[in-house]
N, C-alpha and C positions, 0 to 999 in steps of 0.2 A: 830333873833328877838324873844323875849318872850312876849306873849300877854295873858292877863287874862281877860276873859269875866265873869262878875259878874251880879247877879240879873237876870239871864236868865231862861227861860223855856228850858230845854234840853231834846230832844227826844232820848231815849236810847232803844236799842233792847235787850230784855230779852228772856228767853227760851219760855215763853208762850205768847209773843207778844211785843208790844211797851208800854213803860211807859214814862211819862213826869215828869221830876224832876223840881219842881217849886222853883224859887228863888235860883237857883244853880249856881255853878261856873264851868268854863271850861278853862283849861290852855293849851296853845299852846307853844311849844318850838321848833323853827325851823320849820321843815316840819310835826311834829308829835303832836298828842294830848297827853299831859303828865298827865293831871289831870281832873277828873270829880267828883264833890262832892258838898257838901253844905257849907263847911267851906273853906274860902279863904286860900290857902296855904301860908306858911310863906315866901317861897323863893321870891326873888325879880323878878319882871317882868318889862320889858321895857315900856310896855303900859298896862294900866288897863282901860277897857271899860265897861261902865254901859249899860246893855242890857235889862233894864226894858221894859216890853211890847213886847219883841221879843222872838221868839222860835228859838233855834239853832237846826238844823237837818242835816242829811247827804246831801251832794250835790247829785243832781239827775243824773241818768245815762241814756242817750239816746242810746240804744243799736242798733239802726238802723236809719241811716240818709244819706242824700245826700246833704251836706251842701251848696255847690256852686249853688244848684238849687234855692237859693234866687234870682238868675237872671231870673228864669222862674216861679216866685211865682204866682200860680193861673192859669197858662196857660192851655188852653184846658179844663176848667171846664165844666162838663156835658158830657164829652166823655168817652166811655168805654176804658179799659186799652189799647187794641191794637191800637185803633184810637188815643187815647191820646198820646201814644208814637210816632207813625208814623207821625201824622199830626201836633201835637203841640210841642212835646219835641225834637225829633231827629233833625228836621230841624234847630232849634235854637242852639242846642248843637254842631252841625257841624260847626258853626261859632265861637265857643268859643276859646279863646286863653289861654295860660298859665296864663297871667296876669288877665284875667277874672276870672279864677278859684281862684286865690289868693284873689281878692277883694270880690268875692261872698262868699268865705269861711270866710273871716274876718268879713263880715257883719253878717253871721250866728253866729259867735262867740259872737258878741255883743248881739244878740237876746237871745242866750243861757245863757250868763252870767247874763243878766238882769232878767232872769226867773228861775235861780237857777240850771242850768245844769253845771256840772263840768267835765263830760267826755262823749265821744261819740264814736260810731263805724261809721266811714264815708266811704262810697263806692262811688267813683267818679273818673273822669278823672284827669290827671296831679297831682298825689299824692305828688310829691315833692313840688309843689307850695302850695298845701293844707297844707303840713307839715310845711312849712314856716309860713303860717298864724296862725296855731295852736301854733307854737313855740313862736311867737310874742304875741299872745293873752294870752297864758298861760293855755288854756284848755287842759285836757288830751284827747288824740285821738288815736284810733286804725285805721290805714289807710291801704290801699291796692291798688295795680294796678288791675283794674277791669278785671276779667278773661272772655274773650269773644273769640269765634271762630265760624265762619259761614260756612266754606267750609269743608264738611266731608271728602273730598279727600286729604286734606292737611296733611302732616306729621307734627308732633310737631315742628321739626327743621325748617320747612319751614314757620311757622307762628310766626312772631316776638313777638306776645303777650305772648307766653310761656316764652321766655327769659326775657321779660319785668317784668312779675310777679316775677320771681326768682331774677332778678337783683335788683328790688326795695327792697326786703327784705335784700339781701346781702349788698347793699349800706347803708341802714339804720342801719345795724348792724356793719358797719365798715369793712366788709369782702371783699369789692370790690369798685371800683370807678364807677361812672355813665357811663353806656354804651351809647355813643353819638348816635349810630345807633338805639338803642332801645328807648332812652328817650330824646326827643328833648324838654327839659325843662330847667329851670334855666339858661337862656342865659348868665347871668353875670358870670357863673362859667364854661362856655364851654371850656375854655383853660385848666383848671386843672381837670375838671370833678370830683371835690370833693364837698361834701356837705358844705353849709354855716355853719359857727360856731354856729349860732343860732339853726339850726336843730340838730347839733351834741350835743349841750348842752341839748336840749329837749329830745333827745333819751337817753343820759346818765342818765338823771334824771327819765327816764321812763314815762315822760309826753306824749311822742309820741312813739308809737309802730307800727311795720309793721306786717301785716298778709297776708295770701293768700286770694284770692277771686275767686269764680265761680259765675258769675252773676246769672245763672239759668241753668236748664237742657235745656230749649228751645233756649238759645242763646249760646250754646256750642256744641261741638261734642264729640263723644266717645273717640277719640284719644287725644283730648285736655284735657278732664277730667282725663283720665288715666295718661297723662304726669304730670299733677299737683299732682295727687295722688302719683305717684312714687317719685316726687321731695320732697313731704311733708313727705313721709315715712322716709326720711333722715333728713329733716329740722325741723320737729315737730312744725309747726306753727299753729295758729288758722286759721279757714277758715270762711269767710263771704259770705253767699249765700242767694238767694231768693228761696223760696220753696212753691209750691202749693198756689200761690196767687189768682188764678182764677180757676173756674171750668173747663174752656176751657184748661188751662195749664195742669191740672191734667188729664183730659180725653185724651188729645193728647199725653202726655207722656206714658200713658198706651197703646195707640195704637202703638206707636213707639217701646216700650220696653217690653210690657206686665208687666210693673211695675209702681208703683207710683214714683214720684221724690225721695222720701225718700228711697224707696227700691232700686232705681237705684243708688243713691249716696252711699248707704251702700255697694252694690255689687261692685262698682268701687273703694272702699277703702277710699273714702273721709271722711267718718264718723269715721275712725280709729284714727283721730286726733280731737282735740276739734273744734266743729263747733257751730256757732250761726246762726240760720236760720230764716230769716225774713218772716213774714206773716203766713204761715202754716194754711191758712183758710180752705183748703179742705183736710187736712191730715186725714187718716183713723185711726181706733183703732189700727190696726197693725202698722201703722206708728208711733203712739204715743209710742207703746211698744218698737219699735226699737230706737226711740229717747231717751227714758229713759235708755235703755240698753247701748247705745253708749255715753250717756252724752251730747246729743245735746241740746242746749238751743233754746227754741221757743221764738222768739221776736214778741210780739203782737203789731200791729200797728192799733189800732181801728179807728182813724180818717181817715187815708188814705184808709183803706179797705172799710169803709162805703162810703166815698166820691166817690170812683170809682165803687161802687155798687157790690163789690166782696163778701160781707158777712162779717163774723167775726170768728176769731179762737175760738175753743171750750176750753176755758181756764180752767174751773173747771175740765173737763175731763182730760186735759193735766196734771194738778197738781195732780189729783188722780192717774194718771198713773206713777207719779214720775218724770215728766219732769220739768227741771228748766225753769221758765217762766220769761222773762224780758219784758221791754216796749220800744217802739221806736216811733218816730214821722213820719218816712219816710221823703221824701223831701217835701219842702213847695209847690211844684207844685201840690201835691196831698193831701194837709193837711188843711190849708195854713199857718201854723206857726210851731214853734219849742217849743211849750208850753207843758212841761211834766206834769204840774198840770192838764191840760185839758185831757191828755191821761189817767192819773190815774182816774179822774172823770168818763170819758167815759167807761173805762175798767170795773169799778165797776158796773155802771148802765147796761151795755150790758149783763154781766154775770147774774145779778139778774133778768133782764127782760126776757132774753132768757130762763132761767131755771124756771121762775115763782117762784123764791125762794129768799127772801131777805138775806138768809145766804149763797148763792152760792159762794161768795168770802168774806172773812173777811177783815177788814181794814188792818190787819197786812200783809195779802197776797198781797194786792194791793201795800202797801208801799214797801214791799220786791221786787216786780217786778220793781219798779222804782229806787231802790237803790242797795241793796246787791246782788240780783239775777243778775242784769246787770253787777255789778262789777265782779262777778264770771265768767260770760260769757266772759268778756274781759280780763280775766287773771290778775285781780287787787285785790287779796285777802286781801290787807291791806286797802281797802277803802269800802265804802257802808254803814258803820255804824259809829256812834260816840262811840269810845272805846279807852281807854288808850293804847298807842302803835301803834294806827292806824294813817294813814296819815290825816292831818288836811284839809280835803275836806268838808267844812262846809258852809251852807247857813243860813241866818237869815231871818225869816218871821215875818212881822209886824202883831201882834195879836190884835192890838187896832182898826182896821178898823171896820166900822159898821157891815159888813157881817161876822165878826169873833167874835162878842160878842152877848150874853154871851158864854163863853167858857166852856160849860157843858161837852163836849167831845172833847178835843183839838186834839186828833189823828184823829177823824172823820172829824174835820174841815179842815184838810190838804187835804182831798180827796174830800169833797163835798162842801166846801165853799171857800177855798183859791183860789186866782187868781195869775197869774204870776207876776202881778204888786205889789203883797204884798212882794215880795223878796226885801229886802233892803240891803243885803250884800252877796257877793259870794267870798269864799276863796278857793284856791287850793294849796295844799302843804304848808299851813301856810301863803300864800301870798294873801292879799286882792286884787282882780282883779276888783271888781265892788262894789260900795256903793252909795246908794241914788242918782241914776241917773248918777253917774260919773264913767267913764271907765279909769282905771289907766295904761292900756297897749295898748290902741288903740286910734289913732287920729280920732275922730268921723267925723269931718268935711271933712278931707281928704278922708276917706273911703267912705263917702256918695257921694262926688263929683265923685270919680272913679266909684262907682257902677252905678250912674245915666248915666254917659258917656258910660259905657259898655252897659247898657240897651238900650240907644238910638241907638247905632250901631247895636246891635243884632236884633232889631225890625224895622230897617229902611226899 
């Protein structure tokens, strides 16, 4: 399919920041952007769309989320992290089934598509079921089997989660079949233990990728972390981790190891492969230097960190140290939405307020965090900007709303004025998945019915 968007405002990334091309054209051929300019190309297009009053911009990248937590949206509000987890979240999660994870993830996909998110790093249980939801919805996702281990006396071979983490990656890459002892998922495929064709197709197109995960230093053991590190020294996959989310976590890690979590993971070899680390609220200056040296991405989660009372990451200092900084929503239990426009807005205000400096973060830095920096973190270098030859991950924002006029500074409007509801089109790999309230890959009523039934059972 060849599509030409004309009469659009097009947000492009240049060396010195962002520029908006007014009354411009953008041509899409298959999965890729083939043309950006002012004159409509002469070649034939299957579809020509008038985008007057709309801004085309890169799809947003949610670099840290727990999508199926739509099932616990807002649970435990007002509790500190340890009580929030143990009293409000873990008891409900213990009741969740693979089918729950599927429908919870699919519901999150709807929220993300309607608010302009085209890719996410998702850390949650039952990743095969999550991958099925993403494959059907069409959103790009980096998934993982959550790396957890609680018994320090267990050898890696005695703890099935070690095999599960490795097996998930190998299965998703077509190097193994599903291990029925390790992965009791996808009941419809138990006889063959192979992936459904939908997932295989999503993996082949790179919409769905498999990464390693270590939940955190405090929910793992030295032996488990070392086992994952040794496996990844051969497999060379990205690693999704939580780091220094609370002051308590940071202090207790230092008591256990005489090291911060970043120092600990560095010494264990985890940071020798690409890592994207969520939160990093309490990292030290030394931690930031290590992260820059190792190429670790700091994923800033302003809404979640503030709601749980944990503080906020020192983003200007991280950027000054040379750290790649991305943005994430975290799960909706601690947010309570998946609105990346809100995260951009809050990230900008937090930095400026904390530093008492309106120049602490530039508009370009904030937009980079929500787009190209996240794409870099997730290993998707052909996304995150609108550029000829890049994947057509494009969203359209309605610039005619009352809060968007007059458009004296359209780039700033995206950070300080735009709302998630201003997104009127979301395209991934050249395929329109959402437009003007309509989802083209998701049966909304069926998903809603299943979500509400699951919620009733989980909270009965």
